[in-house]
C-alpha positions as CSV (number, residue, x, y, z in Angstrom):
1,X,3.1,-27.0,5.7
2,X,6.8,-27.5,6.4
3,X,9.5,-24.8,6.4
4,X,11.0,-26.4,3.3
5,X,7.7,-26.4,1.5
6,X,7.1,-22.7,2.4
7,X,10.6,-21.8,1.2
8,X,10.1,-23.6,-2.1
9,X,6.7,-21.9,-2.6
10,X,8.4,-18.5,-2.1
11,X,11.2,-19.3,-4.5
12,X,8.8,-20.7,-7.1
13,X,6.8,-17.5,-7.1
14,X,9.9,-15.5,-7.9
15,X,10.5,-13.9,-4.5
16,X,13.9,-13.6,-2.9
17,X,13.7,-14.7,0.8
18,X,15.7,-13.4,3.6
19,X,16.3,-16.0,6.3
20,X,16.7,-15.0,9.9
21,X,18.4,-17.9,11.6
22,X,17.6,-17.7,15.2
23,X,19.1,-19.4,18.2
24,X,22.6,-18.3,17.3
25,X,23.6,-18.4,21.0
26,X,22.8,-22.1,21.1
27,X,25.7,-23.1,18.8
28,X,29.4,-22.7,19.1
29,X,31.0,-20.0,17.0
30,X,33.0,-22.6,15.1
31,X,29.8,-24.3,14.0
32,X,28.0,-21.2,12.6
33,X,29.1,-21.5,9.0
34,X,28.4,-25.2,9.0
35,X,24.9,-24.6,10.3
36,X,24.3,-21.9,7.7
37,X,25.4,-24.3,5.0
38,X,22.9,-26.9,6.3
39,X,20.1,-24.3,6.2
40,X,21.0,-23.3,2.7
41,X,21.1,-26.9,1.5
42,X,17.9,-28.0,3.3
43,X,15.9,-25.1,2.0
44,X,17.5,-25.4,-1.5
45,X,18.5,-21.7,-1.4
46,X,20.4,-20.0,-4.2
47,X,24.0,-18.9,-3.4
48,X,23.0,-15.2,-3.1
49,X,20.1,-15.7,-0.6
50,X,20.7,-13.7,2.5
51,X,20.8,-15.6,5.8
52,X,21.3,-13.6,8.9
53,X,22.3,-15.4,12.1
54,X,20.5,-13.9,15.1
55,X,20.4,-14.3,18.9
56,X,17.6,-12.7,20.8
57,X,19.5,-13.3,24.0
58,X,22.9,-11.7,23.0
59,X,21.4,-9.4,20.4
60,X,24.0,-10.6,17.9
61,X,22.8,-9.9,14.4
62,X,20.2,-7.4,15.4
63,X,22.0,-4.4,13.9
64,X,22.3,-6.2,10.6
65,X,18.6,-6.9,10.6
66,X,17.8,-3.3,11.3
67,X,20.2,-2.1,8.6
68,X,18.6,-4.5,6.1
69,X,15.1,-3.3,7.0
70,X,16.2,0.3,6.7
71,X,17.7,-0.4,3.2
72,X,14.6,-2.2,2.0
73,X,12.1,0.5,3.3
74,X,14.3,3.5,2.6
75,X,13.8,4.6,6.2
76,X,16.3,5.2,9.0
77,X,15.7,5.6,12.7
78,X,16.4,9.4,12.6
79,X,13.8,9.9,9.8
80,X,11.0,8.3,11.9
81,X,11.4,10.6,14.9
């Protein structure tokens, strides 16, 4: 099944996806918004769908992902210890 088909199935079932767009370090900063727009259009996402650009190499976007996970679970790193 393709990524687009998976995204459409998720949307069709009433879920709100959160997209983690990896390989951020592979594109120029000036191209980030253009690439996010292409992802949004190709996956037919609604305007409010969250897309987080992320680079495993530079760790850019990591903090935003952790903050989102904390807000969704109601946990913080200090509560886990």
